[in-house]
N, C-alpha and C positions, 0 to 999 in steps of 0.2 A: 555406575554411570559416571561420564567426566564431569568435571567441573564445570557449572554454568554459573553466569551472573546472576540469575534469580532463584527463587524458592523451586524446589523439585515440582510443585503443583501446576509448573509452566509447562513442563515438558513432560507430560504423561500421556507419550504417543499413541498409546492404545486405546485412550478414553475421549471420545467426542465432546468437543464443548457445547454446553448446554446453551444454547445460541437459538434466537428467531431464525436464523439462516438455516441450521441444521435441521429445525423441526419443520422448514418448509423448504425443504430442496428439490422438490419434484421426484420424478421418476426416470431421469436419464440412466441408462443402463452401461456400465463399463466393463470391459473385458479385463480389466486391472487385475492383476495376481500377483503376491510376493513373488521375489526372487528366490527361486530355488534351484541348486546347483550352480553350476559353472554355466557363465555364458560370455559372449562376446558381442562387442558393436563398434560403430567408428567414433560414436559420441554416446558418450556417459553422462547424465544429466543428473546433479545432486541437490534435488528441490524439487517438487511436484505442485510449486503455485504458478501464479500467472509468469514468472518468468522462465523457468522452467519447461511450463508447458506449451507457452507461445514459441519457446527456440525448438522446441520437438517438433510442433505442428507445420511453424515454416521451413525448419530444416527437411523435412519429409515431403513438404506439401513443394517447395520451389527449388530445393536442391538435390531431391533423391538421395539423400543421407540416411543410412542407417542408425536412428539414435532410440536409446532407453532412457526411462526417467526411473530413478530410486527417490521413494518419498518415505518419511519416517514413518507418518502416519497414514490417514485416509487421503485422500484425495480432498482437498481442501481442508485441510486438519489446522494447518496454519494461517498466518494471516490474512490468506487470501481468501479464505473461508470466515474471518471474524471480523472484517473490520467494516465501516458505515454504508458502502455501496456508493460511494461518490467518484463518480469519473469526470475529474476535473483538472485545470490548469494548476500547476504548482511543483510538486515533486523536488521542491529546495527550501532550506531555512536562510538561505542567502537573500538580504534584500538587492531590488534591482539596483540599488545606487552602489551598493558593494561588488555584485556581480561585475555590473559594468566596470569599476575600477579593477578588477582582478581581471576580469578576460576581455575587455573593450567591447562597445556597444556593437559590432557585428554578430561576435560571438555570442553575446545577450541575448538578441534577437533570433539568431539561429536556434538557440536553446528553447525559446518560447515558441518558436514555430513547432519546434520538436512537439511540445507539449501538445500544441493544436492538434497535430497530425496524430499523435498517441491517441488522443481523444476519439478522433474518427477512426482509428485502427479499432478500436475496441467496439464502434458502432459497426462497423464494416464486418467485424468477425459475427456479431450477433447476426448481423442480417443474414449475411452468406450462409452462416452456419444453421440457420434458423435454430438459435438459441432461446430457449425459454425462458426469459428475462426481459420483464418489461422495461423499457425506457421511460423515466419520470421527471419531467419538467426541462428547462433549455437552458438555464443559466446557473451559476453557483451565486447564491445572494450573502452578503457579507454585512451584517445588521452592526449599527455604532450604537453603543450602549451610554455613551456621555458625548456632549457637545465636543471635547475637545478630538475625540475618535472620529465625529464625524467628517472634523475638517481632515485629520490624517488619511481616511478612507477617500475623501474628495483629490486630496493633492495626490493620493497614489495610483487613483483613477486617472487622472490626467496624465501620468507617468506612462502608465499603460497605454494608453492611444497616442501619446507623442515619440515616444521613444521605441515603443515596441510594436505599435499597430494592433493592439489588440481590442475586441469588442468588448468595450465596458461602458457602462451608464453612472450615474449618481441621481439618485432619489430623495427628495427630503420626506420628512415623516408622513406629512398627509397623503404624497402620491405613495409611498410605499403601502399603507397601509390599506389605501382603497384597492391595491393592486395584489396583496399579499399577505400580510396579517399584521395584527399589532399585540404591543406588551407594554407594561410600563415604563421600561426605559429606553425605548425607543427613540433615535434622534435622527434617523435616518440610515441610507444605506447604497450598497453601488452592487452591479450586477457585473458578472464576468462570464462571457461566453466565449467556446462552446463548454456545455457542463449538462450533465445529466445523472440521476440516480439509476441503480440496478440492484437486481439480486445477487449479491457477488458468489454465494455457494451454487447458484443456477450457473452463473457466468462460468465459473471455474469446471464445474462438472459439463458443462457444454463445450469449453474448451479441450478438456480431456478427450471427448468422444469425437471431437474432431482432429485432435492430434493421433487417436487412433485408427481413424478412419484414413488417415494418410499412410498411415504404415509403421507410427510410433509404437514401442511396447513400453507400457506404465507398471510398476512395481512399487504398490503400496506396502505399508509394514513392512518396511526395507532400508532402515535405518544404516548407514554407511558408519560401521566401527572402525572401520581401519583404512588406510589410503596408501598405498605400497606401489612400486614399480617393478616391473618385469622387462628389462630391457627397452624394447620400443613402446611397451605397452603401460598404461595406469591400470592397477588391480585395485579393483575397489571390494571391500569384504563387508557382506551384512552377515545377520544371525544364520541364515540358510544357506547362503552362495556366496561367488564372486563372480564378479562382471570386469572384463577386460575392455578397454578402450584404448583408441589413439589420442581421442580429444575428451576432456571433461570440463564440463559446464559446472559451476559453483552459483547455485542458484537459490539461497536459502535466507536472505536478507536477514531480519532481527533473530531468527532462529541459526543464524550460522555456528556450525560445530568448530570453534577456533582450535580443538586439538587435533583437527585432521592433517592440517598442513600449516608449518609455522609461515609463510606467507602472509595468510589472513588472520592472523593472532594480534588482537587489538584494534580492530581496523572499523569495527561497528561500536555504535554505543545504542543498544534496545533500550526503548523506555515503553512502561506498561500503559497502555490505553481501556478503557473501559465502556462498554455501552449498554444501554437498558432500553425496554420496549414496553410499552403498554397495551393494555387491552385497547380493542377497537374502541374510537370515540364515535361517539353519536353525532348527527349534525348539529344541533343544539350546543355541543360542548365545543366542537369546532368552531362555531358561530361566536363563542363567549371570547375566543381572540380573533376575531374576524379572519379565520384563516381559511385560505382559497388558493394554495398553490402546491404543487408537487415538487419545486426545485429542493436542492439543498440547500442549507442553510451555514453559515459559521457566524460565530461573534468576533465582535473586534478585540478581544482580549487576547493577550499574549498567551497566558493559559485559556485557550480557546475551547467552547463548547462547539459542536457539530451534531445538527439534528434534521429530521426532514419528516414528510407524512408518508407512510408505505402503503402501498395500492389496497390494503384491507382495511386503511384508516387508523392503524397502527401508530403510534408516534415513537419515533427512536431519537435516544438523546445520547450523546457521547461525551467524552472528556478525559480527564487526566484519570490513570488507574494508582494502585496502590504501589508503595514503596518496593515490596521485594515480592510481592505475589502470593504469600501465605495467606490460608485460609482466615484467620482472625483480621488483619490489615485488609484484605480483601472485601470483607464483609463491612468494615468500616468506611471504606471508600467508596462501594456501595450505595451507605446511606447518606453520604456527602454529596456524592452525585446526583442522587435523587433531589437532595433539600435545594440544591441549584437550580435544577428544573423547575421546582416549585415556587422559588422566587423571582424566576424569570416569566413563568406562566400561573399565575396565582389562581386563576379559575380551573385549574388541571390537579390542583394539591390533592385532590381525593380518589382522583384516575389511579385503579390499580396496576403493579409494575409485574408483566406476565415471564418476562426474559432477563437476565443480567448475565453478563460474560466479560472477560478479559481477552485480550490480544497484546501484541509486541509491533510497534511502529520502529524503524530503524534510521539511526543517524549517523551520518560520519562527520569525522573532526572538520573537513572543509566545509560541509553543510551543504554537498550535494552528490546526486548519484554517484556511483563508481561503476564504470562499464569497462571493460577492456579485456586483456590477456597479460599473463605475468610475464616481465621484461626478462627472468632468467629459465622461464618455461614457459615457451609462446604455445603452447598444446594445450594451456590451463585458460579456460576464460572464466569470467564472472560477471555478473549484474546484481548490485543493492544499493541501499540507503536512498530509499524513496522517499524518506521524510514524512510519513503518515499521507503518500500519495500514489500508493504502488498500481491502482485499479489499470490505469493507463498509463505509467511510466513504466511498468515493469513488464506490460504486454509488448510496447515498443521497445524494450531493453531486450525482452528474446530475441524479438525480431532480427535487431540491428547484431546480435550477437550470431544468428543463423545467416545472415548476410555477410557476416564475416567469415565464418566458418567455410561457408557453402560457395563464397568467391573465388575465383581464380588469382585473389592475392592472399591465400591462405599461409602463406609464409612469408609474406609481408607483414611486419608487425604494425603497421599502420592503421589504425581504424579506419571505416568505412568513411567517406567524405561527409557524410549526412549526419555522423556522431559529433556534434557539439564539443568543443574544447571543456566546456564547463562540465563536463560528466566522464573526461577519457582519465583512464588509468585508476590506479590506488589512490585510495585519499590517506593521508597521512595516519600513523600509528597515535591512537592514545596515550598520551604519559601517564606512567604509573596506573597502568591497566586494571589492576585490581580494586583500583578508587574508583572505577566508574560510577558505581551507586551514588558515591559522593557528587560527581559532576550532574549529576541524573536532580540531584535534591538541591546544589547549587544553583543550576539553571531553574528549577521551579521557585527558588526563594526570591530570585532576579525578578521572575515574571509578576510574582505575585506584587513585588516591590512597585514595578512599572503599570500593573495595573491599578494598584492604588492610587500612584500618584496622575493616573487617566482619569 
């Protein structure tokens, strides 16, 4: 196994993650088979998550391009099958003021409009392809846990309206409790539309089936172990076969195999996240916190928690993961995560936890997604760095990459006009890459300080 940033426990491509999503993934049938022997295509896609499958789906449907997807695990093994199922506006850790300072008002507005478009793209795909993933809620709720936080989210909501034209509202505690839910530290909240919750594994498998229907070939259990070149073709080698292609799309996000191509070394900072899911709650248990919403929720803390009520009345609670993914640290982290849930919702402290799992989110140095093609090899495209907001952002990124490859401008290195400057091209490398785990710990420590000050 090549050197990875985290413990090998996080890279067992042959083992499904013991998640609620895996256990309830439905019965979508796929023709997908591992790559065996020597094959060729026009576009090879490394990574069978939202980015890769969206690219394959749109390449085949809209541009009649021959595309194949190579996935190290099963379809949905990575972050696309492990996340919280939030289809919401975000995709960046850069706040609005700094984004405007770096890219200007127009490009910032363009970026946030692309986020709205991305949410609606997911909704459209689910509807048109009849994917069995119920859409829950109609907004993302951000709850303020202190007076200072309520002032901050009120100011932020005003900026969203004034600068970006987004649909957002602010609710005082009494208003919020009457419409959504209550907990001891509630000081008010804001809402942001459009947002909804979904079943991420059912969505990714439905997207995979849609890509196959359009003519894409999907190859699970086909980890790329070598990336070479044979004249005009890229040669991707897996354990049992090789795939030659004119173009390659790298779509691996937080699980990017940095050893395959030097251009992608140290471009990502994966951070472990963790999620637990309870047993189904009774109506009386839900009433104990005045619960009456299916909309996804985040807290106002920098080390935020995210949570939602699932269709079968289970409660999903997510947050920061362990330090390096080793089993012992993971167990301690789950205990701390559950304790935080009990502290926020004390009436549910005796509710049993049925599922717990880890995944990776992916940051970049500039704190925005990276979508583009390599300057020194325009036959290589990429999309990654969704900052914990990949359901819609990755789906949209895959569509834009397909538009880029499939358009008459494929030999033009410029991105399609619909791609905002905020996301164009590679982000810079992280300095001292072997110390990236220390960067993560420093970031977490700084967030703990700011949360304490709040």
